[in-house]
C-alpha positions in Angstrom: -19.6 54.9 0.6 -18.3 51.7 -0.9 -19.8 49.8 -3.8 -22.2 47.7 -1.9 -23.5 50.6 0.2 -24.1 52.5 -3.0 -25.9 49.6 -4.6 -27.9 49.1 -1.4 -29.5 52.5 -2.1 -31.3 51.1 -5.1 -34.6 49.3 -5.0 -34.9 45.6 -5.6 -36.3 46.2 -9.1 -33.4 48.5 -10.0 -30.9 45.9 -8.7 -32.6 43.1 -10.7 -32.2 45.0 -14.0 -28.5 44.2 -14.4 -28.3 40.8 -12.7 -31.7 39.3 -12.2 -30.4 35.9 -11.1 -28.4 37.1 -8.1 -29.8 40.5 -7.1 -31.0 41.9 -4.7 -29.9 39.2 -2.3 -26.3 39.5 -3.2 -26.0 43.3 -2.5 -28.2 43.1 0.7 -26.1 40.2 2.0 -22.8 42.0 1.4 -24.0 45.2 3.2 -25.1 43.2 6.3 -21.8 41.2 6.2 -19.7 44.4 6.0 -21.6 45.9 9.0 -21.1 42.8 11.1 -17.4 42.5 10.2 -16.8 46.3 10.8 -16.8 45.4 14.5 -13.8 43.0 14.1 -10.1 43.5 13.4 -7.9 40.8 12.1 -6.2 40.5 15.5 -9.6 39.4 17.0 -9.1 36.1 15.0 -5.6 35.4 16.2 -6.5 33.5 19.3 -9.0 31.4 17.3 -6.4 30.7 14.6 -3.8 29.9 17.3 -6.1 27.5 19.1 -7.0 25.9 15.7 -3.3 25.6 14.7 -2.4 24.0 18.1 -5.3 21.5 17.8 -4.3 20.8 14.2 -0.7 20.3 15.2 -1.6 18.0 18.0 -3.9 16.0 15.7 -1.2 15.8 13.0 1.3 14.6 15.6 -1.1 11.9 16.8 -1.5 10.8 13.2 2.2 10.6 12.7 2.9 8.9 16.0 0.0 6.4 15.8 -0.4 5.7 12.1 2.6 6.6 9.9 5.2 5.1 12.3 3.1 2.0 12.8 2.4 1.7 9.1 6.1 2.0 8.3 7.0 -0.6 11.0 4.4 -2.9 9.4 5.7 -2.3 5.9 9.3 -3.1 7.0 8.2 -6.2 8.8 6.2 -7.3 5.8 9.1 -6.7 3.5 11.4 -8.8 5.8 8.7 -11.6 6.0 8.3 -11.5 2.2 12.1 -11.8 1.6 12.3 -14.8 4.0 9.2 -16.5 2.5 10.6 -15.9 -1.1 13.9 -17.4 -0.2 12.3 -20.5 1.4 9.9 -20.9 -1.5 12.9 -20.6 -3.9 14.7 -23.3 -2.0 11.7 -25.6 -1.9 10.9 -25.2 -5.5 14.5 -25.7 -6.5 15.2 -22.3 -8.1 18.8 -22.3 -9.2 19.8 -19.0 -7.6 18.6 -20.1 -4.2 20.2 -23.6 -4.4 23.5 -22.0 -5.5 23.4 -19.4 -2.8 22.3 -21.5 0.2 22.9 -25.2 -0.5 25.8 -25.4 -3.0 28.0 -22.3 -2.7 29.7 -20.9 0.4 28.3 -23.2 3.0 29.1 -26.7 4.1 26.9 -28.4 1.5 26.8 -31.9 2.9 25.8 -30.8 6.4 23.1 -28.5 5.0 21.7 -31.3 2.8 21.8 -33.6 5.8 20.0 -31.1 8.1 17.4 -30.5 5.4 16.8 -34.3 5.0 16.6 -34.6 8.8 13.8 -32.1 9.0 11.7 -33.6 6.2 9.1 -35.9 7.8 9.3 -39.6 6.8 5.9 -39.5 5.3 7.0 -36.8 2.9 10.3 -38.7 2.1 8.3 -41.8 1.3 5.9 -39.9 -0.9 8.8 -38.3 -2.8 10.5 -41.7 -3.2 7.3 -43.1 -4.7 7.1 -40.2 -7.1 10.7 -40.6 -8.2 10.2 -44.4 -8.6 7.1 -43.8 -10.7 9.0 -41.3 -12.8 12.0 -43.7 -13.2 9.6 -46.5 -14.3 8.0 -44.2 -16.9 11.4 -43.2 -18.2 12.5 -46.9 -18.4 9.3 -47.8 -20.3 9.8 -44.8 -22.7 13.5 -45.9 -23.2 12.4 -49.5 -23.9 9.8 -48.3 -26.4 12.3 -46.1 -28.2 14.8 -49.1 -28.4 12.1 -51.4 -29.8 11.1 -48.8 -32.4 14.7 -48.2 -33.5 15.4 -51.9 -33.6 12.3 -52.6 -35.7 10.7 -54.5 -32.9 
């Protein structure tokens, strides 16, 4: 007789003396479970485990094929897009490294600047010209003021 069978010989009151919070249900449940499982051998579960493993393997493969590869593809595309956008932004905002790399260094500078100017709409060119003229006017006024101050008016 094993431990649970021996304990099962006791009354509920006797079982509750040692562990009142878990007895007698604990002992009675183990006895029933052992009787049920006595009919099975580990080999009985092999087909179930194999079927489960096959299903799990198929599901994992679907996840890899459908999600991980697609996610990786999206990440690569996003990285490429980010690099291009960062380079364009750097050029448009006049970052020195980008100007040196793309417009002033190895390439035909004049033709690049010409092509960039050709692609800028006239409206944007006019707006920039107005901005530069206003800045130039402000600088001239500041210079005139500085000259008057230094000369004592």
